[in-house]
DRENNUTI-999120 format. One record per residue (C-alpha): residue number from 1; chain; residue in one letter; x negated, y, z negated. Coordinates in nm, 3 decimals, decimal comma. Each point is the difference from the previous one (the first is absolute). Layout:
# residues N
guvo|selo|titi|u|v|w
NUM|A|a|X|Y|Z
...
END
This chain:
# residues 571
guvo|selo|titi|u|v|w
1|A|m|-3,235|1,388|-2,551
2|A|e|0,369|-0,085|0,028
3|A|k|0,118|-0,013|0,360
4|A|d|0,213|0,297|0,111
5|A|l|0,318|-0,152|0,147
6|A|r|0,131|0,332|0,129
7|A|v|-0,066|-0,080|0,363
8|A|k|0,196|0,297|0,134
9|A|s|0,169|0,179|-0,289
10|A|k|-0,321|0,146|-0,136
11|A|v|0,029|0,264|0,270
12|A|i|0,278|0,134|-0,221
13|A|s|-0,101|-0,106|-0,351
14|A|d|-0,368|0,101|0,040
15|A|g|0,064|0,291|0,234
16|A|g|-0,080|0,271|-0,253
17|A|p|0,175|0,337|-0,009
18|A|t|0,114|-0,020|0,364
19|A|r|0,221|-0,299|-0,086
20|A|v|0,178|0,162|-0,295
21|A|p|0,326|0,035|0,202
22|A|n|-0,017|-0,366|0,107
23|A|r|-0,045|-0,120|-0,357
24|A|a|0,269|0,237|-0,123
25|A|m|0,250|-0,176|0,228
26|A|l|-0,103|-0,339|-0,137
27|A|r|0,036|0,124|-0,357
28|A|a|0,358|0,087|0,087
29|A|v|0,072|-0,371|0,073
30|A|g|-0,159|-0,114|-0,325
31|A|f|-0,378|-0,010|0,043
32|A|k|-0,218|0,074|-0,306
33|A|d|-0,369|0,080|-0,019
34|A|e|-0,092|-0,367|-0,035
35|A|d|0,199|-0,098|0,312
36|A|f|-0,233|0,198|0,223
37|A|k|-0,279|-0,239|-0,097
38|A|k|0,201|-0,301|0,124
39|A|p|0,064|-0,128|0,355
40|A|m|0,333|0,115|0,140
41|A|i|0,197|-0,311|0,098
42|A|g|0,313|0,035|0,210
43|A|v|0,301|-0,230|-0,013
44|A|a|0,179|0,001|0,336
45|A|s|0,360|-0,096|-0,075
46|A|t|0,258|-0,099|0,260
47|A|w|0,282|0,026|-0,255
48|A|s|0,334|0,076|0,157
49|A|e|0,369|-0,056|-0,057
50|A|v|0,065|-0,073|0,369
51|A|t|-0,092|-0,370|-0,025
52|A|p|-0,003|-0,277|-0,263
53|A|c|-0,357|-0,078|0,112
54|A|n|-0,123|0,321|-0,166
55|A|i|0,262|0,093|-0,260
56|A|h|-0,221|-0,123|-0,290
57|A|i|-0,335|0,134|0,116
58|A|d|0,011|0,318|-0,212
59|A|e|-0,043|-0,215|-0,312
60|A|l|-0,279|-0,197|0,167
61|A|a|-0,182|0,321|0,097
62|A|r|0,009|0,117|-0,362
63|A|l|-0,155|-0,329|-0,110
64|A|a|-0,277|0,037|0,259
65|A|k|-0,060|0,352|-0,132
66|A|q|-0,021|-0,140|-0,353
67|A|g|-0,252|-0,262|0,108
68|A|a|-0,219|0,260|0,172
69|A|a|0,013|0,226|-0,308
70|A|e|-0,088|-0,284|-0,236
71|A|a|-0,298|-0,088|0,217
72|A|g|-0,134|0,354|-0,024
73|A|g|0,147|0,181|0,300
74|A|a|0,210|0,313|0,039
75|A|p|0,300|-0,135|0,195
76|A|l|0,263|0,187|0,202
77|A|i|0,313|-0,144|0,163
78|A|f|0,113|0,120|0,342
79|A|n|0,271|-0,126|0,233
80|A|t|0,034|-0,098|0,361
81|A|i|0,294|-0,115|0,211
82|A|t|0,171|-0,325|0,083
83|A|v|0,261|-0,109|0,253
84|A|s|0,224|-0,295|-0,079
85|A|d|-0,014|-0,238|0,294
86|A|g|0,301|-0,192|-0,127
87|A|i|0,217|0,312|-0,016
88|A|s|-0,120|0,149|0,329
89|A|m|0,015|-0,333|0,190
90|A|g|0,217|0,013|0,311
91|A|t|0,036|0,380|-0,017
92|A|e|-0,190|0,288|0,157
93|A|g|-0,175|0,035|-0,334
94|A|m|-0,198|-0,316|0,073
95|A|r|-0,211|0,201|0,245
96|A|y|-0,156|0,176|-0,299
97|A|s|-0,112|-0,319|-0,174
98|A|l|-0,333|-0,070|0,172
99|A|p|-0,093|0,371|0,024
100|A|s|0,047|0,016|-0,379
101|A|r|-0,305|-0,229|-0,036
102|A|d|-0,225|0,265|0,152
103|A|l|0,175|0,283|-0,185
104|A|i|-0,065|-0,180|-0,329
105|A|a|-0,368|-0,038|0,088
106|A|d|-0,021|0,365|0,107
107|A|s|0,170|0,126|-0,315
108|A|i|-0,221|-0,202|-0,236
109|A|e|-0,310|0,120|0,186
110|A|t|0,126|0,358|-0,021
111|A|v|0,050|-0,006|-0,377
112|A|v|-0,312|-0,200|-0,091
113|A|e|-0,229|0,211|0,219
114|A|g|0,186|0,327|-0,064
115|A|e|-0,028|-0,038|-0,377
116|A|s|-0,356|-0,141|-0,004
117|A|l|0,101|-0,320|-0,179
118|A|d|-0,269|-0,258|-0,076
119|A|g|0,203|-0,315|0,045
120|A|f|0,359|-0,116|-0,003
121|A|v|0,258|-0,272|-0,051
122|A|a|0,259|-0,040|0,275
123|A|i|0,331|-0,170|-0,085
124|A|g|0,233|-0,112|0,279
125|A|g|0,318|-0,201|0,041
126|A|c|0,187|0,002|0,332
127|A|d|-0,156|-0,131|0,319
128|A|k|-0,193|0,301|0,131
129|A|n|-0,119|0,115|-0,343
130|A|i|-0,261|-0,273|-0,020
131|A|p|-0,184|0,052|0,330
132|A|g|0,045|0,377|-0,040
133|A|c|-0,177|-0,010|-0,337
134|A|l|-0,272|-0,232|0,131
135|A|i|-0,063|0,219|0,306
136|A|a|-0,040|0,296|-0,236
137|A|q|-0,242|-0,195|-0,219
138|A|a|-0,212|-0,099|0,300
139|A|r|0,009|0,353|0,143
140|A|i|-0,093|0,183|-0,322
141|A|n|-0,247|-0,268|-0,114
142|A|l|0,003|0,091|-0,368
143|A|p|0,026|-0,263|-0,277
144|A|s|0,363|-0,109|0,004
145|A|v|0,236|-0,289|-0,073
146|A|f|0,332|-0,091|0,158
147|A|v|0,287|-0,125|-0,216
148|A|y|0,308|-0,163|0,147
149|A|g|0,328|0,098|-0,163
150|A|g|0,108|-0,364|0,009
151|A|t|0,276|-0,217|0,139
152|A|i|0,372|0,010|-0,080
153|A|a|0,167|-0,293|-0,174
154|A|p|0,226|-0,211|0,222
155|A|g|0,370|0,079|0,001
156|A|k|0,238|-0,266|-0,131
157|A|l|0,323|-0,103|0,172
158|A|n|0,201|-0,320|-0,030
159|A|g|-0,281|-0,169|-0,190
160|A|g|-0,266|0,071|0,262
161|A|d|-0,261|0,263|0,081
162|A|i|0,060|0,273|0,259
163|A|d|-0,191|0,307|0,112
164|A|i|0,025|0,294|0,239
165|A|v|-0,044|-0,226|0,305
166|A|s|0,310|-0,189|-0,114
167|A|a|0,187|0,329|0,041
168|A|f|-0,136|0,065|0,349
169|A|e|0,077|-0,355|0,114
170|A|g|0,342|0,024|-0,163
171|A|v|0,091|0,266|0,258
172|A|g|-0,053|-0,253|0,280
173|A|q|0,188|-0,273|-0,189
174|A|h|0,290|0,241|-0,052
175|A|n|0,004|0,096|0,369
176|A|a|0,001|-0,368|0,097
177|A|g|0,302|-0,059|-0,223
178|A|n|-0,191|-0,218|-0,248
179|A|l|0,013|0,242|-0,292
180|A|d|0,304|0,190|-0,127
181|A|d|0,008|0,360|-0,123
182|A|e|-0,002|-0,091|-0,368
183|A|s|-0,299|-0,233|0,033
184|A|l|-0,198|0,262|0,192
185|A|y|0,083|0,257|-0,268
186|A|k|-0,126|-0,236|-0,273
187|A|i|-0,331|-0,037|0,185
188|A|e|-0,026|0,379|0,023
189|A|c|0,055|0,033|-0,376
190|A|h|-0,242|-0,274|-0,110
191|A|a|-0,287|0,000|0,252
192|A|c|-0,218|0,260|-0,177
193|A|p|0,025|-0,028|-0,380
194|A|g|-0,249|0,270|-0,100
195|A|a|-0,347|0,150|0,045
196|A|g|-0,265|-0,143|0,227
197|A|s|-0,080|-0,068|0,364
198|A|c|0,189|-0,253|0,213
199|A|g|-0,058|-0,345|-0,140
200|A|g|-0,111|-0,232|0,283
201|A|m|-0,332|-0,007|0,181
202|A|y|0,112|0,311|0,181
203|A|t|-0,221|0,299|0,082
204|A|a|-0,040|0,146|-0,351
205|A|n|-0,098|-0,331|-0,161
206|A|t|-0,212|-0,087|0,304
207|A|m|-0,200|0,321|-0,019
208|A|a|-0,028|-0,017|-0,379
209|A|s|-0,150|-0,349|0,036
210|A|a|-0,230|0,131|0,274
211|A|a|-0,112|0,289|-0,226
212|A|e|-0,098|-0,249|-0,271
213|A|a|-0,181|-0,220|0,253
214|A|l|-0,184|0,310|0,129
215|A|g|-0,124|0,057|-0,354
216|A|m|0,177|0,337|-0,042
217|A|s|0,239|-0,121|-0,273
218|A|l|-0,064|-0,169|-0,331
219|A|p|0,073|-0,374|-0,013
220|A|y|0,370|-0,090|-0,034
221|A|t|0,115|0,353|0,091
222|A|s|0,170|-0,117|0,320
223|A|s|0,216|-0,270|-0,160
224|A|n|0,086|0,149|-0,341
225|A|p|0,371|0,100|0,011
226|A|a|0,109|0,365|-0,012
227|A|v|0,185|-0,040|-0,328
228|A|s|-0,252|-0,181|-0,219
229|A|a|-0,258|0,057|-0,269
230|A|d|-0,261|-0,129|0,245
231|A|k|0,078|0,283|0,243
232|A|k|-0,038|0,259|-0,273
233|A|g|-0,333|-0,159|-0,084
234|A|d|-0,107|0,025|0,365
235|A|c|0,038|0,377|-0,012
236|A|l|-0,173|0,050|-0,334
237|A|k|-0,296|-0,208|0,121
238|A|a|-0,012|0,182|0,336
239|A|g|-0,060|0,334|-0,170
240|A|q|-0,283|-0,157|-0,197
241|A|a|-0,138|-0,171|0,310
242|A|v|-0,042|0,329|0,190
243|A|y|-0,215|0,135|-0,281
244|A|r|-0,211|-0,316|0,014
245|A|l|-0,037|0,036|0,379
246|A|l|-0,129|0,355|-0,055
247|A|e|-0,258|-0,140|-0,242
248|A|l|-0,104|-0,266|0,250
249|A|g|0,009|0,232|0,300
250|A|i|0,225|-0,238|0,199
251|A|t|0,218|0,156|0,271
252|A|p|0,258|-0,152|0,237
253|A|k|-0,242|-0,031|0,292
254|A|d|-0,219|-0,222|-0,218
255|A|i|0,301|-0,233|-0,027
256|A|l|0,171|0,035|0,339
257|A|t|-0,239|-0,206|0,212
258|A|k|0,078|-0,218|0,302
259|A|k|-0,010|-0,308|-0,223
260|A|a|0,249|0,165|-0,239
261|A|f|0,243|0,050|0,289
262|A|e|-0,050|-0,361|0,103
263|A|n|0,095|-0,098|-0,357
264|A|a|0,314|0,212|0,024
265|A|i|0,103|-0,156|0,332
266|A|t|-0,064|-0,346|-0,145
267|A|v|0,229|0,065|-0,298
268|A|v|0,269|0,149|0,226
269|A|m|-0,011|-0,307|0,227
270|A|a|0,010|-0,243|-0,293
271|A|l|0,298|0,179|-0,156
272|A|g|0,189|0,044|0,330
273|A|g|-0,001|0,377|-0,023
274|A|s|0,160|0,274|0,206
275|A|t|-0,094|0,085|0,359
276|A|n|-0,052|0,354|-0,125
277|A|a|-0,324|-0,117|-0,162
278|A|t|-0,165|0,019|0,342
279|A|l|0,084|0,370|0,034
280|A|h|-0,091|0,096|-0,353
281|A|l|-0,323|-0,196|-0,040
282|A|m|-0,130|0,136|0,331
283|A|a|0,094|0,353|-0,110
284|A|i|-0,185|-0,037|-0,333
285|A|a|-0,298|-0,155|0,177
286|A|t|-0,014|0,284|0,253
287|A|t|-0,020|0,251|-0,283
288|A|a|-0,264|-0,206|-0,182
289|A|g|-0,211|-0,019|0,316
290|A|v|0,047|-0,378|0,037
291|A|d|0,049|-0,150|0,348
292|A|l|0,318|-0,207|-0,037
293|A|t|0,211|-0,110|0,298
294|A|l|0,292|-0,226|0,082
295|A|d|-0,256|-0,257|0,115
296|A|d|-0,121|-0,027|-0,362
297|A|f|0,353|-0,091|-0,107
298|A|n|0,019|-0,273|0,265
299|A|r|-0,344|-0,134|-0,095
300|A|i|0,096|-0,035|-0,367
301|A|q|0,352|-0,124|0,082
302|A|k|-0,145|-0,309|0,163
303|A|k|-0,178|-0,119|-0,317
304|A|v|0,223|0,108|-0,291
305|A|p|0,297|-0,222|-0,090
306|A|h|0,337|0,142|-0,102
307|A|i|0,060|-0,126|-0,356
308|A|a|0,268|0,227|-0,152
309|A|d|0,368|-0,098|0,012
310|A|m|0,122|0,357|-0,031
311|A|r|0,280|0,207|0,146
312|A|p|0,107|0,106|0,256
313|A|s|-0,040|-0,344|0,160
314|A|g|-0,076|-0,188|-0,324
315|A|r|0,173|-0,049|-0,333
316|A|y|-0,183|0,212|-0,257
317|A|v|-0,065|0,364|-0,091
318|A|m|-0,299|0,182|-0,152
319|A|q|0,124|-0,046|-0,355
320|A|d|-0,013|-0,376|0,058
321|A|l|-0,361|0,033|0,113
322|A|y|-0,074|0,204|-0,313
323|A|e|0,144|-0,278|-0,216
324|A|a|-0,198|-0,260|0,197
325|A|g|-0,332|0,171|-0,075
326|A|g|-0,012|0,310|0,219
327|A|v|-0,207|0,108|0,298
328|A|p|-0,336|-0,055|-0,177
329|A|a|0,083|-0,370|-0,041
330|A|v|0,070|-0,019|0,374
331|A|m|-0,328|0,180|0,072
332|A|k|-0,183|-0,245|-0,226
333|A|r|0,142|-0,289|0,202
334|A|l|-0,108|0,170|0,325
335|A|l|-0,348|0,071|-0,138
336|A|e|-0,048|-0,362|-0,107
337|A|a|0,096|-0,103|0,354
338|A|g|-0,271|0,225|0,144
339|A|l|0,249|0,240|0,159
340|A|l|-0,092|0,318|-0,193
341|A|h|-0,320|0,202|-0,025
342|A|g|-0,070|-0,021|-0,372
343|A|d|-0,284|0,256|0,006
344|A|c|0,222|0,300|0,079
345|A|l|-0,008|0,281|-0,257
346|A|t|0,323|0,110|-0,176
347|A|v|0,124|0,285|-0,220
348|A|t|-0,081|-0,207|-0,309
349|A|g|-0,367|0,054|0,082
350|A|k|-0,023|-0,375|0,055
351|A|t|0,029|-0,213|0,312
352|A|i|0,306|-0,195|0,110
353|A|a|-0,166|-0,324|-0,115
354|A|e|-0,090|0,147|-0,339
355|A|n|0,358|0,123|-0,050
356|A|l|0,145|-0,340|0,091
357|A|v|-0,217|-0,192|-0,250
358|A|e|0,233|0,119|-0,277
359|A|v|0,320|-0,077|0,196
360|A|e|0,213|-0,298|-0,096
361|A|d|0,109|-0,245|0,269
362|A|l|0,355|-0,001|0,134
363|A|k|0,236|-0,145|-0,256
364|A|e|0,065|-0,370|-0,001
365|A|g|0,322|-0,087|0,183
366|A|q|0,043|0,339|0,174
367|A|k|0,160|-0,022|0,344
368|A|v|-0,079|0,339|0,150
369|A|i|-0,354|-0,071|0,124
370|A|y|-0,089|-0,318|0,191
371|A|p|-0,338|-0,177|-0,011
372|A|i|-0,252|0,115|0,262
373|A|d|-0,005|-0,349|0,153
374|A|q|0,381|-0,028|0,004
375|A|p|0,105|0,342|0,137
376|A|l|0,331|0,117|0,136
377|A|r|-0,192|0,075|0,318
378|A|k|-0,360|-0,096|0,085
379|A|d|-0,079|0,354|0,119
380|A|g|0,115|0,352|-0,080
381|A|p|0,354|0,111|0,092
382|A|l|-0,095|0,348|0,130
383|A|v|-0,098|-0,031|0,365
384|A|v|-0,110|0,251|0,261
385|A|l|0,139|-0,062|0,348
386|A|k|-0,138|0,146|0,323
387|A|g|0,106|-0,006|0,364
388|A|n|0,122|0,227|0,275
389|A|l|0,281|0,130|-0,222
390|A|a|-0,239|0,086|-0,284
391|A|p|-0,356|0,038|0,133
392|A|s|-0,121|0,155|-0,328
393|A|g|0,190|-0,246|-0,216
394|A|a|0,325|-0,066|-0,181
395|A|v|0,058|-0,148|-0,345
396|A|a|0,231|-0,282|-0,105
397|A|k|0,068|-0,184|-0,325
398|A|v|0,077|-0,366|0,064
399|A|n|0,023|-0,164|-0,343
400|A|g|0,313|-0,204|-0,041
401|A|l|0,089|0,014|0,371
402|A|k|0,118|-0,312|0,179
403|A|v|-0,013|0,179|0,335
404|A|t|-0,330|0,172|0,084
405|A|k|0,030|0,019|0,381
406|A|m|0,270|0,122|0,234
407|A|t|0,058|0,114|0,355
408|A|g|0,311|0,204|0,066
409|A|p|0,150|0,304|0,172
410|A|a|-0,079|0,338|-0,148
411|A|k|0,278|0,220|-0,136
412|A|v|-0,172|0,338|-0,016
413|A|f|0,101|0,295|-0,222
414|A|d|-0,170|0,335|-0,050
415|A|d|0,107|0,034|-0,363
416|A|e|0,103|-0,213|-0,298
417|A|p|0,360|0,128|-0,045
418|A|s|0,107|-0,105|0,352
419|A|a|-0,162|-0,342|-0,047
420|A|t|0,176|-0,043|-0,335
421|A|e|0,335|0,090|0,159
422|A|a|-0,057|-0,261|0,271
423|A|i|-0,062|-0,270|-0,263
424|A|l|0,305|0,092|-0,205
425|A|k|0,214|-0,007|0,317
426|A|g|-0,122|-0,351|0,080
427|A|e|-0,188|0,107|0,315
428|A|i|-0,326|-0,166|-0,105
429|A|k|0,006|-0,377|0,055
430|A|p|-0,224|-0,293|-0,096
431|A|g|-0,299|-0,013|0,234
432|A|d|-0,015|0,379|0,048
433|A|v|-0,317|0,199|-0,060
434|A|l|0,116|0,322|-0,165
435|A|v|-0,244|0,287|0,064
436|A|i|0,004|0,334|-0,182
437|A|r|-0,252|0,253|0,128
438|A|f|-0,099|0,365|-0,044
439|A|e|-0,022|-0,076|-0,372
440|A|g|-0,380|0,001|-0,028
441|A|p|-0,218|0,241|-0,199
442|A|k|0,035|0,279|0,258
443|A|g|0,329|-0,095|0,163
444|A|g|0,208|-0,066|-0,313
445|A|p|-0,160|0,204|-0,120
446|A|g|-0,117|-0,167|-0,317
447|A|m|0,027|-0,366|0,105
448|A|p|0,318|-0,075|-0,200
449|A|e|0,051|-0,339|-0,163
450|A|m|0,285|-0,213|0,128
451|A|l|0,107|-0,208|-0,299
452|A|s|0,362|0,097|0,055
453|A|i|0,024|-0,142|0,351
454|A|s|-0,220|-0,305|-0,067
455|A|a|0,207|-0,084|-0,309
456|A|i|0,326|0,036|0,199
457|A|l|-0,134|-0,252|0,253
458|A|v|-0,087|-0,243|-0,282
459|A|g|0,336|0,058|-0,168
460|A|k|0,181|-0,078|0,327
461|A|g|-0,197|-0,320|0,044
462|A|l|-0,211|0,135|0,287
463|A|g|-0,332|0,030|-0,187
464|A|e|-0,177|-0,270|0,201
465|A|s|0,210|-0,013|0,318
466|A|v|-0,054|0,369|0,085
467|A|a|-0,350|0,148|0,017
468|A|l|-0,028|0,363|-0,115
469|A|l|-0,288|0,202|0,151
470|A|t|-0,093|0,362|-0,069
471|A|d|-0,281|0,254|0,004
472|A|g|0,135|0,100|-0,342
473|A|r|-0,049|-0,192|-0,326
474|A|f|0,172|-0,253|-0,215
475|A|s|0,045|-0,002|-0,373
476|A|g|-0,184|-0,257|-0,207
477|A|g|0,351|-0,128|-0,067
478|A|s|0,064|-0,074|0,368
479|A|h|-0,013|-0,358|0,121
480|A|g|0,108|-0,192|0,304
481|A|l|-0,161|0,015|0,345
482|A|v|-0,102|0,367|-0,026
483|A|i|-0,304|0,155|0,167
484|A|g|-0,097|0,361|-0,067
485|A|h|-0,285|0,248|0,046
486|A|i|0,001|-0,060|0,379
487|A|a|-0,288|0,210|0,130
488|A|p|-0,047|0,216|0,188
489|A|e|0,343|0,137|-0,093
490|A|a|0,259|0,111|0,255
491|A|q|-0,058|0,371|-0,069
492|A|a|-0,366|-0,036|0,098
493|A|g|0,088|-0,181|0,322
494|A|g|-0,051|-0,354|-0,126
495|A|p|0,145|-0,281|0,214
496|A|i|0,303|-0,028|-0,231
497|A|a|0,113|0,333|0,152
498|A|f|0,045|-0,171|0,337
499|A|l|0,187|-0,309|-0,116
500|A|q|0,356|-0,020|0,135
501|A|t|0,309|-0,185|-0,119
502|A|g|0,004|-0,339|0,171
503|A|d|-0,379|-0,037|0,025
504|A|l|-0,118|-0,330|-0,147
505|A|v|-0,223|0,024|-0,308
506|A|s|-0,205|-0,287|-0,146
507|A|i|-0,119|-0,018|-0,360
508|A|d|-0,224|-0,269|-0,145
509|A|a|-0,102|0,079|-0,357
510|A|e|-0,216|-0,313|-0,030
511|A|e|-0,199|0,080|0,315
512|A|q|0,021|0,370|-0,093
513|A|i|0,133|0,111|0,339
514|A|i|0,265|0,256|0,095
515|A|n|0,070|0,059|0,370
516|A|m|0,264|0,146|0,225
517|A|h|0,060|-0,182|0,327
518|A|v|-0,065|0,309|0,207
519|A|s|-0,291|0,028|0,242
520|A|d|-0,275|0,257|-0,042
521|A|e|0,110|0,152|0,330
522|A|e|0,360|0,040|-0,118
523|A|i|-0,113|0,149|-0,332
524|A|a|-0,212|0,251|0,194
525|A|r|0,298|0,086|0,221
526|A|r|0,224|0,063|-0,301
527|A|r|-0,273|0,209|-0,164
528|A|e|-0,031|0,221|0,309
529|A|n|0,315|0,199|-0,060
530|A|w|0,007|-0,020|-0,379
531|A|i|-0,017|0,314|-0,213
532|A|a|-0,066|-0,017|-0,372
533|A|p|0,286|0,134|-0,213
534|A|p|-0,085|0,322|-0,186
535|A|l|-0,156|-0,041|-0,343
536|A|h|0,189|0,102|-0,311
537|A|p|-0,010|0,380|0,019
538|A|n|-0,107|0,119|-0,346
539|A|g|-0,023|-0,052|-0,375
540|A|t|-0,154|-0,298|-0,175
541|A|l|0,094|-0,245|0,273
542|A|g|-0,121|0,235|0,272
543|A|k|-0,343|0,028|-0,160
544|A|y|-0,012|-0,374|-0,059
545|A|a|0,089|-0,088|0,360
546|A|r|-0,287|0,214|0,129
547|A|l|-0,263|-0,126|-0,243
548|A|v|0,079|-0,367|-0,057
549|A|s|-0,209|-0,275|0,160
550|A|c|0,115|-0,322|0,161
551|A|s|0,140|-0,264|-0,237
552|A|s|-0,283|-0,232|0,108
553|A|k|-0,232|0,245|-0,181
554|A|g|0,212|0,030|-0,315
555|A|a|0,219|0,297|0,106
556|A|v|-0,231|0,246|-0,175
557|A|t|0,012|0,376|0,035
558|A|d|-0,368|0,088|-0,014
559|A|l|-0,142|-0,156|0,317
560|A|f|0,132|0,293|0,203
561|A|e|0,055|-0,209|0,309
562|A|g|0,337|0,162|0,068
563|A|e|-0,128|0,293|0,204
564|A|a|0,078|-0,189|0,320
565|A|v|0,370|-0,010|-0,082
566|A|l|0,049|0,357|-0,114
567|A|h|0,187|0,067|0,320
568|A|t|0,261|-0,203|0,175
569|A|v|-0,173|-0,142|0,304
570|A|k|0,094|-0,209|0,298
571|A|r|-0,130|-0,354|-0,036
END
């Protein structure tokens, strides 16, 4: 007997007379008698006109729908939200970026479960789309495939490549007097030439690569450019792949094992990915029921070399990696070196090792990826630091840095705008440790990224002479001596709340230490009269501040550990 693939939808299609109204509604959107015998496959689209990362995804969603229909499914497209990090960066809007990850997951869950769908394709572009979709897939645990919308082509100016980070750093160069108005305007007009996510190994490309390493995307999906025939093919195949997963009975929790997450961390380390990978991979793992901690990142960091010469600290962008052979070719090199678990299952129905058998090696003469035995750095560039300033951990990205340790006086600010003003006024000097607090998951709220301020420091030539510390986040495009995710955050009474301007702070990224030169007794004295600021009062950010966990646990909203901070209390 042919297997019935209607895992959930048969409650409607085989529901007899009592489900006549339900089927009548589906007939209104195009269902025929024969469609009720097929599995209902959703296509979760993040299409939006608010960002170039997602502007093309409507077409991709239609191709995924076509693929699912050709395979034998009854597909339906539905939409979810996106927030453009690049547009919201440096504004109050940035506080909504990380919460959008959980809203995306919630909205996909709501539609898939509410409509009794049997499986789905999720298509994402901008940074939070990818982990949001993957969290939803892990939570719902129905056959599903993630498709990345793809990377943007590099902008061209004066015979060279530029990207969105060039624009952010241009602000600092302009402020320092090294870039005139006309040159800055030209960067603005040429940095983003069309559709696709930011081009370097920033957060979107990092998480897309991680999704492929996890086994939740088809091979090459992470590196195929947004505007390409290959990307269209990704979507067509994804629709077909979901149908095949239904036939095989493979669900995300069959794929999302501890070894799969170790593969993802390995690929992120090798490529020099974004610090945000720590947050997002832990969040996905939490939903999948996998015990993943910052200690796992440090364990893998010590044995995986950094081999990708990619922006923001390197020379190349994702399109260059695509032309060099793509992420699968990098994974093949890592597998051959014994750094990947080849037996992990993927959405192809095959293992990582089986998928990579058919993959061609990196192209002869390519310069993007270095040999394993001749790396840019012998270990991974994402490091977790701990000490009395960050007992639960902080995250730094050290690839390309000449300076990885510093001791200097703290210049402490309770928000990003006042810190930015101090930089632009020339009040921050070489040797300073610039600290921005109350920007964590609860205190921000929303743990805003600080690409604007980190890029201004780089543009002013202070990227390695000033350390920038925060309980907020940094963009994947940030580089320099920047350390984020300091936990516990200031809002929760972490030690960063008691740091004062003038206190000495020591950072050693190689030894993975971050300390303030303040005694335990003095910290206790300062804590004695401290009162937590009130949480954001209402709305999306108010809900988020009360539900979100510590960044050291992925800043998730379903651990419900926030009950202790529902009220402003004396610490």
